[in-house]
C-alpha positions as CSV (number, residue, x, y, z in Angstrom):
1,M,0.0,0.0,0.0
2,C,1.3,3.4,-1.0
3,L,-0.4,6.4,0.7
4,Y,-0.8,9.8,-1.0
5,S,2.0,12.3,-0.6
6,P,2.0,15.8,-2.2
7,Q,5.7,15.4,-3.0
8,S,5.0,12.4,-5.1
9,A,4.2,12.2,-8.8
10,A,2.4,8.9,-8.2
11,A,0.3,7.4,-5.4
12,G,-1.8,4.4,-4.8
13,L,-4.3,2.8,-2.5
14,A,-5.0,-0.9,-2.1
15,A,-8.4,-2.3,-1.2
16,T,-8.8,-5.9,-0.2
17,V,-12.2,-7.7,-0.5
18,S,-12.7,-10.8,1.7
19,A,-15.3,-12.8,3.6
20,A,-14.3,-12.7,7.2
21,L,-16.9,-15.3,8.3
22,Q,-16.2,-17.9,5.7
23,T,-12.9,-19.7,5.3
24,T,-11.3,-20.9,2.1
25,E,-12.9,-24.4,2.6
26,E,-16.3,-22.8,2.5
27,Q,-15.9,-20.0,-0.1
28,R,-13.3,-18.9,-2.6
29,F,-13.3,-15.6,-4.5
30,S,-12.5,-15.2,-8.2
31,W,-12.9,-12.5,-10.8
32,Y,-16.2,-12.8,-12.8
33,D,-14.6,-11.4,-16.0
34,E,-10.9,-12.0,-16.4
35,A,-10.7,-9.8,-19.5
36,R,-12.1,-6.7,-17.6
37,P,-12.8,-7.5,-14.0
38,V,-12.8,-3.9,-12.7
39,G,-13.3,-0.5,-14.2
40,F,-15.4,2.7,-14.3
41,Y,-18.5,1.3,-15.8
42,S,-21.0,4.0,-15.0
43,R,-19.0,7.2,-15.8
44,P,-15.5,6.5,-16.9
45,Q,-14.6,10.2,-17.1
46,A,-15.9,11.1,-13.7
47,A,-12.7,10.5,-11.8
48,S,-10.7,12.5,-14.3
49,Q,-13.1,15.4,-13.9
50,L,-12.8,15.4,-10.1
51,L,-9.0,15.1,-10.3
52,P,-8.0,16.9,-13.5
53,Q,-4.3,17.0,-12.5
54,Y,-4.1,13.2,-12.1
55,E,-4.5,10.2,-14.3
56,V,-6.7,7.7,-12.5
57,V,-6.0,4.0,-13.1
58,L,-8.1,1.2,-11.5
59,T,-6.4,-2.2,-11.7
60,H,-6.5,-5.5,-9.8
61,C,-4.4,-8.3,-8.6
62,P,-5.2,-11.1,-11.1
63,A,-4.6,-14.0,-8.7
64,A,-6.8,-14.7,-5.6
65,F,-4.9,-15.1,-2.3
66,T,-5.7,-16.0,1.3
67,T,-5.7,-13.7,4.3
68,P,-5.1,-14.9,7.9
69,H,-8.1,-14.3,10.1
70,V,-9.2,-15.3,13.6
71,S,-11.7,-17.8,12.1
72,G,-9.1,-19.2,9.7
73,N,-7.7,-18.4,6.3
74,V,-10.2,-16.5,4.1
75,S,-10.2,-16.0,0.4
76,S,-9.4,-12.4,-0.8
77,L,-9.2,-10.2,-3.9
78,R,-7.3,-7.0,-4.2
79,L,-8.0,-3.8,-6.1
80,W,-5.5,-1.0,-6.8
81,L,-6.4,2.7,-7.3
82,L,-3.5,4.5,-8.8
83,L,-3.1,8.3,-9.1
84,R,-0.4,9.5,-11.5
85,R,0.2,13.2,-11.6
86,D,0.0,14.9,-15.0
87,V,3.4,16.5,-15.5
88,R,2.3,18.7,-18.3
89,A,0.4,21.2,-16.1
90,P,3.4,22.1,-13.8
91,L,5.8,22.1,-16.7
92,L,3.8,24.7,-18.6
93,E,2.5,26.7,-15.7
94,L,5.6,26.8,-13.4
95,Y,8.7,25.2,-14.6
96,L,8.8,26.9,-18.1
97,P,7.9,30.4,-16.9
98,T,10.3,30.4,-14.0
99,G,13.1,29.1,-16.2
100,L,12.4,31.8,-18.8
101,F,12.5,34.4,-16.0
102,V,16.0,33.3,-15.1
103,C,17.1,33.4,-18.7
104,M,15.6,36.9,-19.0
105,S,17.6,38.1,-16.0
106,W,20.8,37.4,-18.0
107,G,19.8,40.2,-20.3
108,S,20.8,42.6,-17.6
109,F,24.4,41.7,-18.2
110,L,24.1,43.2,-21.7
111,V,22.9,46.5,-20.3
112,R,25.6,49.1,-19.4
113,P,26.2,49.6,-15.7
114,A,25.6,53.3,-16.1
115,M,22.0,52.7,-17.1
116,V,20.9,52.1,-13.5
117,P,17.0,52.6,-13.9
118,G,16.7,50.2,-16.8
119,R,18.8,47.4,-15.3
120,M,17.3,47.7,-11.9
121,V,13.8,47.6,-13.2
122,L,14.5,44.4,-15.2
123,L,16.1,42.6,-12.2
124,V,13.7,43.7,-9.6
125,T,10.6,43.0,-11.7
126,T,11.9,39.6,-12.5
127,L,12.6,38.8,-8.9
128,L,9.2,40.0,-7.8
129,S,7.5,37.9,-10.5
130,L,9.3,34.8,-9.3
131,V,8.4,35.5,-5.7
132,T,4.7,36.0,-6.7
133,L,4.7,32.7,-8.6
134,F,6.2,30.9,-5.7
135,E,3.7,32.2,-3.2
136,S,0.8,31.4,-5.6
137,S,2.0,27.8,-6.1
138,R,2.5,27.4,-2.3
139,S,-1.0,28.6,-1.5
140,T,-2.8,26.4,-4.1
141,A,-0.7,23.2,-3.4
142,P,-1.9,20.6,-0.9
143,P,-0.3,21.0,2.6
144,S,2.8,19.0,3.1
145,Q,5.4,18.6,5.9
146,G,8.5,18.3,3.8
147,V,10.0,20.3,1.0
148,K,8.7,19.5,-2.5
149,S,10.8,19.3,-5.6
150,L,8.9,22.2,-7.1
151,D,9.8,24.4,-4.1
152,V,13.5,23.5,-4.7
153,W,13.2,24.6,-8.3
154,Q,11.4,27.8,-7.6
155,L,13.7,28.8,-4.8
156,S,16.7,28.1,-6.9
157,C,15.4,30.3,-9.7
158,I,14.8,33.1,-7.2
159,V,18.4,32.7,-5.9
160,F,19.8,32.9,-9.5
161,V,18.0,36.2,-10.1
162,F,18.9,37.5,-6.7
163,L,22.6,36.7,-7.4
164,A,22.3,38.7,-10.7
165,L,21.0,41.6,-8.6
166,V,23.9,41.2,-6.1
167,E,26.4,41.2,-9.0
168,Y,25.1,44.5,-10.3
169,A,25.2,46.0,-6.8
170,A,28.9,44.9,-6.6
171,I,29.6,46.6,-9.9
172,L,28.0,49.8,-8.7
173,C,30.1,49.7,-5.5
174,L,33.3,49.3,-7.6
175,R,32.3,52.2,-9.9
176,V,31.7,54.4,-6.9
177,R,35.0,53.5,-5.3
178,S,36.9,54.0,-8.6
179,K,35.4,57.5,-9.0
180,A,36.1,58.6,-5.5
181,P,38.9,61.3,-5.3
182,T,42.2,60.0,-3.9
183,P,44.8,62.5,-2.4
184,G,48.0,62.7,-4.3
185,V,46.6,61.1,-7.4
186,A,46.6,63.1,-10.7
187,E,43.3,63.9,-12.3
188,A,44.3,62.1,-15.4
189,G,44.6,58.9,-13.4
190,A,41.2,59.4,-11.9
191,G,39.7,60.0,-15.4
192,S,41.2,56.8,-16.7
193,S,39.5,54.7,-14.0
194,A,36.1,56.4,-14.5
195,G,34.9,53.4,-16.5
196,G,35.0,51.2,-13.4
197,G,37.1,48.5,-15.0
198,G,35.0,48.5,-18.2
199,D,35.7,48.8,-21.9
200,S,35.2,51.8,-24.1
201,D,31.6,50.7,-24.8
202,G,30.8,50.6,-21.1
203,W,30.5,46.8,-20.8
204,C,32.5,45.9,-17.8
205,L,34.6,42.8,-17.2
206,Q,32.3,41.5,-14.4
207,D,29.3,41.4,-16.8
208,R,31.3,39.5,-19.4
209,V,32.3,36.9,-16.8
210,A,28.7,36.7,-15.4
211,L,27.2,36.3,-18.9
212,V,29.2,33.0,-19.2
213,A,29.2,31.9,-15.6
214,F,25.4,32.2,-14.8
215,P,24.2,30.1,-17.8
216,V,26.8,27.5,-17.1
217,C,25.8,27.3,-13.4
218,F,22.1,27.1,-14.3
219,L,22.8,24.3,-16.8
220,V,24.7,22.3,-14.2
221,F,21.8,22.9,-11.8
222,N,19.3,21.7,-14.4
223,V,21.3,18.5,-15.0
224,A,21.5,17.7,-11.3
225,Y,17.9,18.7,-10.5
226,W,16.3,16.7,-13.3
227,S,18.5,13.7,-12.7
228,A,17.5,13.6,-9.1
229,H,13.9,14.3,-9.9
230,L,13.6,11.5,-12.4
231,S,15.4,9.1,-10.1
232,I,13.0,9.8,-7.3
233,H,10.0,9.6,-9.6
234,Q,11.2,6.2,-10.9
235,K,11.5,4.9,-7.3
236,E,8.0,6.1,-6.4
237,H,6.6,4.5,-9.5
238,I,8.1,1.2,-8.6
239,A,6.9,1.6,-4.9
240,C,3.3,2.3,-6.0
241,K,3.2,-0.5,-8.6
242,P,0.6,-3.2,-7.8
243,A,2.1,-6.4,-6.4
244,A,0.8,-9.8,-7.3
């Protein structure tokens, strides 16, 4: 038996049917129709309408078995109700938008550091959008005690955008220090450092490094995250698989 868990992509519930007052010598259970013993005969689409984010599968244990009871061994049959989460909804509604927001934050590295309003608006708006999506998904998700894999993904995306904002704050600090007057230094030397370590077009070295480092780190995170996510999903699928 596998109980429901909001962190899981699959869950199941086993139901055993038996006659407690009659032993196997008195009565034995068997399926009436071996081809299709169980199913949603009245309204097959009713379960999908009540649980639109899950694929509902009703299956059975093909062989009858005995269950120990105080009156003796009784004949039993077992049903399995499996719920498999539809991964298309979270992929389109959460994973894809948050991933695109992270990629959009990398566009700030192409904006000159001197353009403070435009770059700050891009990063702060992206960060606030990710926080809003995270709070919305948390409020609509079923309550859980542990940390879900979706929470790990969204928090990681927020951290990536926040680090881009920290990188820009560090660049501004370096530019302020480079423009500060220093006693005993010629004005020509101060004028040469006015670019804050940047090139003639205003694109500083820190942004060049960040434009390569951030996508590489995000790619490494994606490989590690999806590898662990698929591994856990495979283990849950095996654990919730009906046993004969």
